[in-house]
Jmol script that loads the backbone (N, CA, C; Angstrom):
load data "model"
ATOM      1  N   MET A   1       0.827  -1.195   0.000  1.00  0.00           N
ATOM      2  CA  MET A   1       0.000   0.000   0.000  1.00  0.00           C
ATOM      3  C   MET A   1       0.872   1.261   0.000  1.00  0.00           C
ATOM      4  N   ASP A   2       2.022   1.178   0.704  1.00  0.00           N
ATOM      5  CA  ASP A   2       2.919   2.336   0.744  1.00  0.00           C
ATOM      6  C   ASP A   2       3.461   2.659  -0.642  1.00  0.00           C
ATOM      7  N   LYS A   3       3.728   1.622  -1.430  1.00  0.00           N
ATOM      8  CA  LYS A   3       4.250   1.868  -2.777  1.00  0.00           C
ATOM      9  C   LYS A   3       3.223   2.598  -3.635  1.00  0.00           C
ATOM     10  N   ILE A   4       1.966   2.278  -3.457  1.00  0.00           N
ATOM     11  CA  ILE A   4       0.911   2.965  -4.207  1.00  0.00           C
ATOM     12  C   ILE A   4       0.836   4.430  -3.777  1.00  0.00           C
ATOM     13  N   LYS A   5       0.919   4.648  -2.478  1.00  0.00           N
ATOM     14  CA  LYS A   5       0.881   6.031  -1.976  1.00  0.00           C
ATOM     15  C   LYS A   5       2.078   6.829  -2.471  1.00  0.00           C
ATOM     16  N   LEU A   6       3.264   6.215  -2.441  1.00  0.00           N
ATOM     17  CA  LEU A   6       4.450   6.915  -2.933  1.00  0.00           C
ATOM     18  C   LEU A   6       4.357   7.167  -4.437  1.00  0.00           C
ATOM     19  N   GLY A   7       3.803   6.231  -5.165  1.00  0.00           N
ATOM     20  CA  GLY A   7       3.591   6.441  -6.598  1.00  0.00           C
ATOM     21  C   GLY A   7       2.625   7.584  -6.852  1.00  0.00           C
ATOM     22  N   PHE A   8       1.573   7.643  -6.055  1.00  0.00           N
ATOM     23  CA  PHE A   8       0.613   8.740  -6.181  1.00  0.00           C
ATOM     24  C   PHE A   8       1.259  10.076  -5.826  1.00  0.00           C
ATOM     25  N   ALA A   9       2.111  10.066  -4.808  1.00  0.00           N
ATOM     26  CA  ALA A   9       2.829  11.295  -4.435  1.00  0.00           C
ATOM     27  C   ALA A   9       3.733  11.740  -5.578  1.00  0.00           C
ATOM     28  N   PHE A  10       4.385  10.790  -6.216  1.00  0.00           N
ATOM     29  CA  PHE A  10       5.234  11.126  -7.361  1.00  0.00           C
ATOM     30  C   PHE A  10       4.396  11.717  -8.490  1.00  0.00           C
ATOM     31  N   LEU A  11       3.240  11.146  -8.730  1.00  0.00           N
ATOM     32  CA  LEU A  11       2.357  11.679  -9.774  1.00  0.00           C
ATOM     33  C   LEU A  11       1.892  13.095  -9.435  1.00  0.00           C
ATOM     34  N   LEU A  12       1.630  13.359  -8.155  1.00  0.00           N
ATOM     35  CA  LEU A  12       1.231  14.716  -7.762  1.00  0.00           C
ATOM     36  C   LEU A  12       2.359  15.716  -8.007  1.00  0.00           C
ATOM     37  N   MET A  13       3.596  15.306  -7.710  1.00  0.00           N
ATOM     38  CA  MET A  13       4.732  16.189  -7.997  1.00  0.00           C
ATOM     39  C   MET A  13       4.856  16.423  -9.495  1.00  0.00           C
ATOM     40  N   ALA A  14       4.712  15.365 -10.270  1.00  0.00           N
ATOM     41  CA  ALA A  14       4.802  15.496 -11.724  1.00  0.00           C
ATOM     42  C   ALA A  14       3.670  16.382 -12.248  1.00  0.00           C
ATOM     43  N   ALA A  15       2.489  16.256 -11.670  1.00  0.00           N
ATOM     44  CA  ALA A  15       1.368  17.094 -12.090  1.00  0.00           C
ATOM     45  C   ALA A  15       1.632  18.560 -11.770  1.00  0.00           C
ATOM     46  N   GLY A  16       2.246  18.832 -10.621  1.00  0.00           N
ATOM     47  CA  GLY A  16       2.582  20.213 -10.275  1.00  0.00           C
ATOM     48  C   GLY A  16       3.584  20.802 -11.251  1.00  0.00           C
ATOM     49  N   ILE A  17       4.597  20.014 -11.592  1.00  0.00           N
ATOM     50  CA  ILE A  17       5.600  20.486 -12.550  1.00  0.00           C
ATOM     51  C   ILE A  17       4.978  20.609 -13.943  1.00  0.00           C
ATOM     52  N   GLY A  18       4.143  19.639 -14.302  1.00  0.00           N
ATOM     53  CA  GLY A  18       3.449  19.722 -15.588  1.00  0.00           C
ATOM     54  C   GLY A  18       2.544  20.939 -15.660  1.00  0.00           C
ATOM     55  N   GLY A  19       1.894  21.260 -14.540  1.00  0.00           N
ATOM     56  CA  GLY A  19       1.048  22.453 -14.493  1.00  0.00           C
ATOM     57  C   GLY A  19       1.839  23.719 -14.731  1.00  0.00           C
ATOM     58  N   PHE A  20       3.081  23.731 -14.269  1.00  0.00           N
ATOM     59  CA  PHE A  20       3.944  24.894 -14.492  1.00  0.00           C
ATOM     60  C   PHE A  20       4.113  25.150 -15.989  1.00  0.00           C
ATOM     61  N   TYR A  21       4.327  24.092 -16.740  1.00  0.00           N
ATOM     62  CA  TYR A  21       4.523  24.243 -18.188  1.00  0.00           C
ATOM     63  C   TYR A  21       3.195  24.391 -18.930  1.00  0.00           C
ATOM     64  N   TYR A  22       2.152  23.745 -18.444  1.00  0.00           N
ATOM     65  CA  TYR A  22       0.836  23.853 -19.082  1.00  0.00           C
ATOM     66  C   TYR A  22       0.292  25.272 -18.961  1.00  0.00           C
ATOM     67  N   LEU A  23       0.576  25.919 -17.859  1.00  0.00           N
ATOM     68  CA  LEU A  23       0.083  27.276 -17.606  1.00  0.00           C
ATOM     69  C   LEU A  23       1.100  28.330 -18.045  1.00  0.00           C
ATOM     70  N   ARG A  24       1.822  28.079 -19.121  1.00  0.00           N
ATOM     71  CA  ARG A  24       2.879  28.999 -19.541  1.00  0.00           C
ATOM     72  C   ARG A  24       2.367  30.379 -19.921  1.00  0.00           C
ATOM     73  N   ASP A  25       1.080  30.495 -20.268  1.00  0.00           N
ATOM     74  CA  ASP A  25       0.527  31.802 -20.615  1.00  0.00           C
ATOM     75  C   ASP A  25      -0.008  32.546 -19.390  1.00  0.00           C
ATOM     76  N   SER A  26      -0.030  31.881 -18.246  1.00  0.00           N
ATOM     77  CA  SER A  26      -0.533  32.509 -17.015  1.00  0.00           C
ATOM     78  C   SER A  26       0.582  33.283 -16.324  1.00  0.00           C
ATOM     79  N   ALA A  27       0.188  34.005 -15.284  1.00  0.00           N
ATOM     80  CA  ALA A  27       1.171  34.760 -14.501  1.00  0.00           C
ATOM     81  C   ALA A  27       2.120  33.790 -13.802  1.00  0.00           C
ATOM     82  N   MET A  28       3.326  34.257 -13.550  1.00  0.00           N
ATOM     83  CA  MET A  28       4.340  33.406 -12.910  1.00  0.00           C
ATOM     84  C   MET A  28       3.881  32.958 -11.530  1.00  0.00           C
ATOM     85  N   VAL A  29       3.133  33.788 -10.846  1.00  0.00           N
ATOM     86  CA  VAL A  29       2.649  33.420  -9.505  1.00  0.00           C
ATOM     87  C   VAL A  29       1.770  32.177  -9.587  1.00  0.00           C
ATOM     88  N   VAL A  30       0.908  32.123 -10.577  1.00  0.00           N
ATOM     89  CA  VAL A  30       0.025  30.970 -10.737  1.00  0.00           C
ATOM     90  C   VAL A  30       0.845  29.724 -11.059  1.00  0.00           C
ATOM     91  N   ARG A  31       1.858  29.875 -11.877  1.00  0.00           N
ATOM     92  CA  ARG A  31       2.700  28.741 -12.250  1.00  0.00           C
ATOM     93  C   ARG A  31       3.467  28.208 -11.038  1.00  0.00           C
ATOM     94  N   VAL A  32       3.994  29.107 -10.224  1.00  0.00           N
ATOM     95  CA  VAL A  32       4.734  28.697  -9.025  1.00  0.00           C
ATOM     96  C   VAL A  32       3.790  28.051  -8.021  1.00  0.00           C
ATOM     97  N   ILE A  33       2.583  28.599  -7.893  1.00  0.00           N
ATOM     98  CA  ILE A  33       1.596  28.004  -6.980  1.00  0.00           C
ATOM     99  C   ILE A  33       1.251  26.593  -7.438  1.00  0.00           C
ATOM    100  N   SER A  34       1.217  26.369  -8.738  1.00  0.00           N
ATOM    101  CA  SER A  34       0.956  25.026  -9.258  1.00  0.00           C
ATOM    102  C   SER A  34       2.024  24.045  -8.791  1.00  0.00           C
ATOM    103  N   VAL A  35       3.274  24.445  -8.904  1.00  0.00           N
ATOM    104  CA  VAL A  35       4.368  23.572  -8.473  1.00  0.00           C
ATOM    105  C   VAL A  35       4.317  23.355  -6.963  1.00  0.00           C
ATOM    106  N   LEU A  36       4.128  24.437  -6.209  1.00  0.00           N
ATOM    107  CA  LEU A  36       4.066  24.313  -4.749  1.00  0.00           C
ATOM    108  C   LEU A  36       2.906  23.433  -4.316  1.00  0.00           C
ATOM    109  N   ALA A  37       1.754  23.598  -4.946  1.00  0.00           N
ATOM    110  CA  ALA A  37       0.599  22.774  -4.596  1.00  0.00           C
ATOM    111  C   ALA A  37       0.894  21.305  -4.864  1.00  0.00           C
ATOM    112  N   GLY A  38       1.527  21.012  -5.995  1.00  0.00           N
ATOM    113  CA  GLY A  38       1.870  19.629  -6.297  1.00  0.00           C
ATOM    114  C   GLY A  38       2.809  19.034  -5.266  1.00  0.00           C
ATOM    115  N   PHE A  39       3.827  19.808  -4.862  1.00  0.00           N
ATOM    116  CA  PHE A  39       4.780  19.296  -3.879  1.00  0.00           C
ATOM    117  C   PHE A  39       4.150  19.193  -2.486  1.00  0.00           C
ATOM    118  N   ILE A  40       3.316  20.141  -2.117  1.00  0.00           N
ATOM    119  CA  ILE A  40       2.672  20.077  -0.798  1.00  0.00           C
ATOM    120  C   ILE A  40       1.714  18.899  -0.728  1.00  0.00           C
ATOM    121  N   LEU A  41       0.926  18.700  -1.777  1.00  0.00           N
ATOM    122  CA  LEU A  41       0.016  17.551  -1.792  1.00  0.00           C
ATOM    123  C   LEU A  41       0.797  16.240  -1.797  1.00  0.00           C
ATOM    124  N   ALA A  42       1.900  16.192  -2.544  1.00  0.00           N
ATOM    125  CA  ALA A  42       2.732  14.983  -2.565  1.00  0.00           C
ATOM    126  C   ALA A  42       3.323  14.721  -1.180  1.00  0.00           C
ATOM    127  N   GLY A  43       3.759  15.778  -0.518  1.00  0.00           N
ATOM    128  CA  GLY A  43       4.278  15.620   0.842  1.00  0.00           C
ATOM    129  C   GLY A  43       3.214  15.129   1.802  1.00  0.00           C
ATOM    130  N   GLY A  44       1.991  15.633   1.629  1.00  0.00           N
ATOM    131  CA  GLY A  44       0.885  15.181   2.480  1.00  0.00           C
ATOM    132  C   GLY A  44       0.577  13.712   2.282  1.00  0.00           C
ATOM    133  N   VAL A  45       0.605  13.261   1.044  1.00  0.00           N
ATOM    134  CA  VAL A  45       0.359  11.838   0.772  1.00  0.00           C
ATOM    135  C   VAL A  45       1.517  10.996   1.299  1.00  0.00           C
ATOM    136  N   ALA A  46       2.747  11.447   1.047  1.00  0.00           N
ATOM    137  CA  ALA A  46       3.917  10.683   1.494  1.00  0.00           C
ATOM    138  C   ALA A  46       3.998  10.622   3.017  1.00  0.00           C
ATOM    139  N   TRP A  47       3.439  11.609   3.701  1.00  0.00           N
ATOM    140  CA  TRP A  47       3.450  11.655   5.154  1.00  0.00           C
ATOM    141  C   TRP A  47       2.797  10.410   5.754  1.00  0.00           C
ATOM    142  N   PHE A  48       1.798   9.883   5.067  1.00  0.00           N
ATOM    143  CA  PHE A  48       1.045   8.759   5.608  1.00  0.00           C
ATOM    144  C   PHE A  48       1.626   7.401   5.216  1.00  0.00           C
ATOM    145  N   THR A  49       2.856   7.383   4.735  1.00  0.00           N
ATOM    146  CA  THR A  49       3.533   6.118   4.450  1.00  0.00           C
ATOM    147  C   THR A  49       4.540   5.833   5.559  1.00  0.00           C
ATOM    148  N   SER A  50       5.014   4.609   5.620  1.00  0.00           N
ATOM    149  CA  SER A  50       6.006   4.272   6.644  1.00  0.00           C
ATOM    150  C   SER A  50       7.312   5.024   6.376  1.00  0.00           C
ATOM    151  N   HIS A  51       7.662   5.211   5.101  1.00  0.00           N
ATOM    152  CA  HIS A  51       8.867   5.974   4.769  1.00  0.00           C
ATOM    153  C   HIS A  51       8.723   7.429   5.190  1.00  0.00           C
ATOM    154  N   GLY A  52       7.537   7.973   5.046  1.00  0.00           N
ATOM    155  CA  GLY A  52       7.295   9.351   5.459  1.00  0.00           C
ATOM    156  C   GLY A  52       7.441   9.521   6.964  1.00  0.00           C
ATOM    157  N   ARG A  53       6.914   8.582   7.715  1.00  0.00           N
ATOM    158  CA  ARG A  53       7.054   8.650   9.172  1.00  0.00           C
ATOM    159  C   ARG A  53       8.505   8.475   9.596  1.00  0.00           C
ATOM    160  N   GLN A  54       9.232   7.586   8.918  1.00  0.00           N
ATOM    161  CA  GLN A  54      10.650   7.407   9.224  1.00  0.00           C
ATOM    162  C   GLN A  54      11.444   8.668   8.897  1.00  0.00           C
ATOM    163  N   PHE A  55      11.113   9.311   7.778  1.00  0.00           N
ATOM    164  CA  PHE A  55      11.793  10.547   7.410  1.00  0.00           C
ATOM    165  C   PHE A  55      11.520  11.643   8.429  1.00  0.00           C
ATOM    166  N   TYR A  56      10.279  11.727   8.904  1.00  0.00           N
ATOM    167  CA  TYR A  56       9.950  12.732   9.911  1.00  0.00           C
ATOM    168  C   TYR A  56      10.715  12.464  11.205  1.00  0.00           C
ATOM    169  N   ALA A  57      10.791  11.210  11.624  1.00  0.00           N
ATOM    170  CA  ALA A  57      11.526  10.864  12.845  1.00  0.00           C
ATOM    171  C   ALA A  57      13.010  11.178  12.677  1.00  0.00           C
ATOM    172  N   PHE A  58      13.565  10.867  11.512  1.00  0.00           N
ATOM    173  CA  PHE A  58      14.963  11.170  11.234  1.00  0.00           C
ATOM    174  C   PHE A  58      15.208  12.682  11.279  1.00  0.00           C
ATOM    175  N   SER A  59      14.314  13.455  10.688  1.00  0.00           N
ATOM    176  CA  SER A  59      14.456  14.920  10.685  1.00  0.00           C
ATOM    177  C   SER A  59      14.406  15.482  12.101  1.00  0.00           C
ATOM    178  N   ARG A  60      13.507  14.978  12.893  1.00  0.00           N
ATOM    179  CA  ARG A  60      13.381  15.447  14.272  1.00  0.00           C
ATOM    180  C   ARG A  60      14.629  15.099  15.079  1.00  0.00           C
ATOM    181  N   GLU A  61      15.135  13.880  14.927  1.00  0.00           N
ATOM    182  CA  GLU A  61      16.344  13.475  15.640  1.00  0.00           C
ATOM    183  C   GLU A  61      17.559  14.284  15.177  1.00  0.00           C
ATOM    184  N   SER A  62      17.628  14.569  13.888  1.00  0.00           N
ATOM    185  CA  SER A  62      18.735  15.377  13.368  1.00  0.00           C
ATOM    186  C   SER A  62      18.703  16.770  13.950  1.00  0.00           C
ATOM    187  N   SER A  63      17.520  17.327  14.062  1.00  0.00           N
ATOM    188  CA  SER A  63      17.377  18.659  14.645  1.00  0.00           C
ATOM    189  C   SER A  63      17.820  18.656  16.107  1.00  0.00           C
ATOM    190  N   GLU A  64      17.471  17.614  16.832  1.00  0.00           N
ATOM    191  CA  GLU A  64      17.886  17.515  18.233  1.00  0.00           C
ATOM    192  C   GLU A  64      19.401  17.365  18.346  1.00  0.00           C
ATOM    193  N   GLU A  65      20.014  16.624  17.437  1.00  0.00           N
ATOM    194  CA  GLU A  65      21.460  16.441  17.465  1.00  0.00           C
ATOM    195  C   GLU A  65      22.207  17.738  17.178  1.00  0.00           C
ATOM    196  N   THR A  66      21.684  18.568  16.283  1.00  0.00           N
ATOM    197  CA  THR A  66      22.362  19.833  15.989  1.00  0.00           C
ATOM    198  C   THR A  66      22.344  20.763  17.190  1.00  0.00           C
ATOM    199  N   LYS A  67      21.372  20.602  18.058  1.00  0.00           N
ATOM    200  CA  LYS A  67      21.336  21.419  19.277  1.00  0.00           C
ATOM    201  C   LYS A  67      22.409  20.987  20.270  1.00  0.00           C
ATOM    202  N   LYS A  68      22.892  19.758  20.152  1.00  0.00           N
ATOM    203  CA  LYS A  68      23.914  19.248  21.063  1.00  0.00           C
ATOM    204  C   LYS A  68      25.336  19.623  20.631  1.00  0.00           C
ATOM    205  N   VAL A  69      25.480  20.076  19.399  1.00  0.00           N
ATOM    206  CA  VAL A  69      26.801  20.393  18.867  1.00  0.00           C
ATOM    207  C   VAL A  69      27.343  21.644  19.540  1.00  0.00           C
ATOM    208  N   ILE A  70      28.620  21.605  19.877  1.00  0.00           N
ATOM    209  CA  ILE A  70      29.281  22.792  20.433  1.00  0.00           C
ATOM    210  C   ILE A  70      29.909  23.525  19.255  1.00  0.00           C
ATOM    211  N   TRP A  71      29.299  24.629  18.880  1.00  0.00           N
ATOM    212  CA  TRP A  71      29.753  25.386  17.724  1.00  0.00           C
ATOM    213  C   TRP A  71      30.933  26.266  18.113  1.00  0.00           C
ATOM    214  N   PRO A  72      31.890  26.478  17.211  1.00  0.00           N
ATOM    215  CA  PRO A  72      33.045  27.324  17.534  1.00  0.00           C
ATOM    216  C   PRO A  72      32.627  28.788  17.682  1.00  0.00           C
ATOM    217  N   ASN A  73      33.377  29.493  18.537  1.00  0.00           N
ATOM    218  CA  ASN A  73      33.083  30.913  18.694  1.00  0.00           C
ATOM    219  C   ASN A  73      33.719  31.698  17.546  1.00  0.00           C
ATOM    220  N   ARG A  74      33.544  32.998  17.546  1.00  0.00           N
ATOM    221  CA  ARG A  74      34.012  33.830  16.442  1.00  0.00           C
ATOM    222  C   ARG A  74      35.533  33.754  16.281  1.00  0.00           C
ATOM    223  N   LYS A  75      36.258  33.787  17.398  1.00  0.00           N
ATOM    224  CA  LYS A  75      37.716  33.764  17.333  1.00  0.00           C
ATOM    225  C   LYS A  75      38.220  32.457  16.718  1.00  0.00           C
ATOM    226  N   GLU A  76      37.669  31.334  17.172  1.00  0.00           N
ATOM    227  CA  GLU A  76      38.076  30.039  16.627  1.00  0.00           C
ATOM    228  C   GLU A  76      37.750  29.932  15.143  1.00  0.00           C
ATOM    229  N   THR A  77      36.609  30.459  14.752  1.00  0.00           N
ATOM    230  CA  THR A  77      36.212  30.419  13.351  1.00  0.00           C
ATOM    231  C   THR A  77      37.166  31.235  12.490  1.00  0.00           C
ATOM    232  N   LEU A  78      37.516  32.426  12.932  1.00  0.00           N
ATOM    233  CA  LEU A  78      38.432  33.272  12.171  1.00  0.00           C
ATOM    234  C   LEU A  78      39.828  32.652  12.093  1.00  0.00           C
ATOM    235  N   GLN A  79      40.289  32.063  13.191  1.00  0.00           N
ATOM    236  CA  GLN A  79      41.603  31.413  13.182  1.00  0.00           C
ATOM    237  C   GLN A  79      41.628  30.232  12.218  1.00  0.00           C
ATOM    238  N   THR A  80      40.605  29.419  12.263  1.00  0.00           N
ATOM    239  CA  THR A  80      40.537  28.263  11.369  1.00  0.00           C
ATOM    240  C   THR A  80      40.464  28.712   9.914  1.00  0.00           C
ATOM    241  N   THR A  81      39.688  29.749   9.652  1.00  0.00           N
ATOM    242  CA  THR A  81      39.583  30.274   8.290  1.00  0.00           C
ATOM    243  C   THR A  81      40.926  30.803   7.809  1.00  0.00           C
ATOM    244  N   ALA A  82      41.635  31.497   8.668  1.00  0.00           N
ATOM    245  CA  ALA A  82      42.948  32.032   8.297  1.00  0.00           C
ATOM    246  C   ALA A  82      43.924  30.895   7.997  1.00  0.00           C
ATOM    247  N   ILE A  83      43.892  29.851   8.787  1.00  0.00           N
ATOM    248  CA  ILE A  83      44.774  28.706   8.550  1.00  0.00           C
ATOM    249  C   ILE A  83      44.444  28.053   7.209  1.00  0.00           C
ATOM    250  N   VAL A  84      43.169  27.908   6.916  1.00  0.00           N
ATOM    251  CA  VAL A  84      42.765  27.296   5.647  1.00  0.00           C
ATOM    252  C   VAL A  84      43.223  28.159   4.470  1.00  0.00           C
ATOM    253  N   PHE A  85      43.018  29.467   4.551  1.00  0.00           N
ATOM    254  CA  PHE A  85      43.457  30.357   3.467  1.00  0.00           C
ATOM    255  C   PHE A  85      44.976  30.315   3.300  1.00  0.00           C
ATOM    256  N   ALA A  86      45.707  30.319   4.399  1.00  0.00           N
ATOM    257  CA  ALA A  86      47.170  30.254   4.314  1.00  0.00           C
ATOM    258  C   ALA A  86      47.600  28.948   3.660  1.00  0.00           C
ATOM    259  N   PHE A  87      46.969  27.846   4.033  1.00  0.00           N
ATOM    260  CA  PHE A  87      47.295  26.561   3.434  1.00  0.00           C
ATOM    261  C   PHE A  87      47.002  26.562   1.940  1.00  0.00           C
ATOM    262  N   VAL A  88      45.891  27.146   1.548  1.00  0.00           N
ATOM    263  CA  VAL A  88      45.526  27.202   0.133  1.00  0.00           C
ATOM    264  C   VAL A  88      46.554  28.006  -0.648  1.00  0.00           C
ATOM    265  N   VAL A  89      46.994  29.134  -0.100  1.00  0.00           N
ATOM    266  CA  VAL A  89      47.993  29.959  -0.778  1.00  0.00           C
ATOM    267  C   VAL A  89      49.313  29.200  -0.914  1.00  0.00           C
ATOM    268  N   VAL A  90      49.777  28.572   0.172  1.00  0.00           N
ATOM    269  CA  VAL A  90      51.025  27.814   0.132  1.00  0.00           C
ATOM    270  C   VAL A  90      50.906  26.676  -0.871  1.00  0.00           C
ATOM    271  N   MET A  91      49.797  25.971  -0.871  1.00  0.00           N
ATOM    272  CA  MET A  91      49.611  24.863  -1.794  1.00  0.00           C
ATOM    273  C   MET A  91      49.558  25.356  -3.236  1.00  0.00           C
ATOM    274  N   ALA A  92      48.930  26.489  -3.468  1.00  0.00           N
ATOM    275  CA  ALA A  92      48.856  27.046  -4.824  1.00  0.00           C
ATOM    276  C   ALA A  92      50.252  27.405  -5.331  1.00  0.00           C
ATOM    277  N   ILE A  93      51.055  28.010  -4.480  1.00  0.00           N
ATOM    278  CA  ILE A  93      52.425  28.359  -4.872  1.00  0.00           C
ATOM    279  C   ILE A  93      53.232  27.094  -5.147  1.00  0.00           C
ATOM    280  N   PHE A  94      53.106  26.095  -4.289  1.00  0.00           N
ATOM    281  CA  PHE A  94      53.817  24.837  -4.479  1.00  0.00           C
ATOM    282  C   PHE A  94      53.421  24.180  -5.800  1.00  0.00           C
ATOM    283  N   LEU A  95      52.123  24.098  -6.076  1.00  0.00           N
ATOM    284  CA  LEU A  95      51.670  23.472  -7.313  1.00  0.00           C
ATOM    285  C   LEU A  95      52.094  24.279  -8.538  1.00  0.00           C
ATOM    286  N   TRP A  96      52.119  25.601  -8.420  1.00  0.00           N
ATOM    287  CA  TRP A  96      52.592  26.436  -9.521  1.00  0.00           C
ATOM    288  C   TRP A  96      54.074  26.161  -9.799  1.00  0.00           C
ATOM    289  N   LEU A  97      54.869  26.044  -8.730  1.00  0.00           N
ATOM    290  CA  LEU A  97      56.293  25.745  -8.899  1.00  0.00           C
ATOM    291  C   LEU A  97      56.501  24.371  -9.535  1.00  0.00           C
ATOM    292  N   VAL A  98      55.745  23.379  -9.091  1.00  0.00           N
ATOM    293  CA  VAL A  98      55.854  22.044  -9.677  1.00  0.00           C
ATOM    294  C   VAL A  98      55.459  22.089 -11.146  1.00  0.00           C
ATOM    295  N   ASP A  99      54.371  22.765 -11.462  1.00  0.00           N
ATOM    296  CA  ASP A  99      53.907  22.868 -12.841  1.00  0.00           C
ATOM    297  C   ASP A  99      54.934  23.586 -13.709  1.00  0.00           C
ATOM    298  N   ALA A 100      55.454  24.698 -13.203  1.00  0.00           N
ATOM    299  CA  ALA A 100      56.439  25.466 -13.977  1.00  0.00           C
ATOM    300  C   ALA A 100      57.703  24.653 -14.203  1.00  0.00           C
ATOM    301  N   SER A 101      58.152  23.918 -13.193  1.00  0.00           N
ATOM    302  CA  SER A 101      59.371  23.122 -13.369  1.00  0.00           C
ATOM    303  C   SER A 101      59.135  21.964 -14.326  1.00  0.00           C
ATOM    304  N   LEU A 102      57.985  21.321 -14.272  1.00  0.00           N
ATOM    305  CA  LEU A 102      57.689  20.249 -15.218  1.00  0.00           C
ATOM    306  C   LEU A 102      57.576  20.782 -16.638  1.00  0.00           C
ATOM    307  N   MET A 103      56.978  21.955 -16.792  1.00  0.00           N
ATOM    308  CA  MET A 103      56.863  22.556 -18.117  1.00  0.00           C
ATOM    309  C   MET A 103      58.251  22.907 -18.668  1.00  0.00           C
ATOM    310  N   LEU A 104      59.088  23.455 -17.817  1.00  0.00           N
ATOM    311  CA  LEU A 104      60.445  23.796 -18.236  1.00  0.00           C
ATOM    312  C   LEU A 104      61.220  22.533 -18.610  1.00  0.00           C
ATOM    313  N   GLY A 105      61.077  21.486 -17.813  1.00  0.00           N
ATOM    314  CA  GLY A 105      61.741  20.217 -18.108  1.00  0.00           C
ATOM    315  C   GLY A 105      61.262  19.624 -19.425  1.00  0.00           C
ATOM    316  N   MET A 106      59.974  19.682 -19.683  1.00  0.00           N
ATOM    317  CA  MET A 106      59.449  19.166 -20.945  1.00  0.00           C
ATOM    318  C   MET A 106      59.955  19.968 -22.131  1.00  0.00           C
ATOM    319  N   LYS A 107      60.089  21.282 -21.977  1.00  0.00           N
ATOM    320  CA  LYS A 107      60.609  22.105 -23.062  1.00  0.00           C
ATOM    321  C   LYS A 107      62.056  21.702 -23.396  1.00  0.00           C
ATOM    322  N   TYR A 108      62.845  21.466 -22.350  1.00  0.00           N
ATOM    323  CA  TYR A 108      64.241  21.049 -22.583  1.00  0.00           C
ATOM    324  C   TYR A 108      64.287  19.681 -23.241  1.00  0.00           C
ATOM    325  N   LEU A 109      63.422  18.761 -22.790  1.00  0.00           N
ATOM    326  CA  LEU A 109      63.406  17.410 -23.369  1.00  0.00           C
ATOM    327  C   LEU A 109      62.988  17.426 -24.833  1.00  0.00           C
ATOM    328  N   MET A 110      62.122  18.347 -25.205  1.00  0.00           N
ATOM    329  CA  MET A 110      61.633  18.415 -26.573  1.00  0.00           C
ATOM    330  C   MET A 110      62.493  19.339 -27.443  1.00  0.00           C
ATOM    331  N   GLY A 111      63.541  19.900 -26.872  1.00  0.00           N
ATOM    332  CA  GLY A 111      64.452  20.722 -27.639  1.00  0.00           C
ATOM    333  C   GLY A 111      63.969  22.130 -27.909  1.00  0.00           C
ATOM    334  N   GLN A 112      63.001  22.608 -27.148  1.00  0.00           N
ATOM    335  CA  GLN A 112      62.482  23.955 -27.351  1.00  0.00           C
ATOM    336  C   GLN A 112      63.072  24.939 -26.368  1.00  0.00           C
ATOM    337  N   GLY A 113      63.812  24.472 -25.414  1.00  0.00           N
ATOM    338  CA  GLY A 113      64.406  25.354 -24.401  1.00  0.00           C
ATOM    339  C   GLY A 113      65.629  26.068 -24.960  1.00  0.00           C
ATOM    340  N   ASP A 114      65.734  27.341 -24.691  1.00  0.00           N
ATOM    341  CA  ASP A 114      66.888  28.113 -25.183  1.00  0.00           C
ATOM    342  C   ASP A 114      67.889  28.355 -24.103  1.00  0.00           C
TER     343      ASP A 114
END
end "model"
wireframe off; spacefill off
backbone 0.3
color backbone group
């Protein structure tokens, strides 16, 4: 029964998207409402499936877990960002040097180096 409900939810989403293109001569607001209505109705149908209930439970648990996370303060965030930028710059210079030396070596090997 859940597969039928999920199939119907998929059809509702497709109908909402199809309505967007079918109503191409209408105002954009009407077209967007068509898509939103299709997705909201599909969500309502999917809600009553076992997968929908599992997804809701997963979402609720994920939200609770994010509240338990100790987020870095402003100073830690700025320090970490500075370290990442410095690493990127150093790595870019290193890769440029490797690339330039390989290019120079290839030119000498091919007899184009002066």
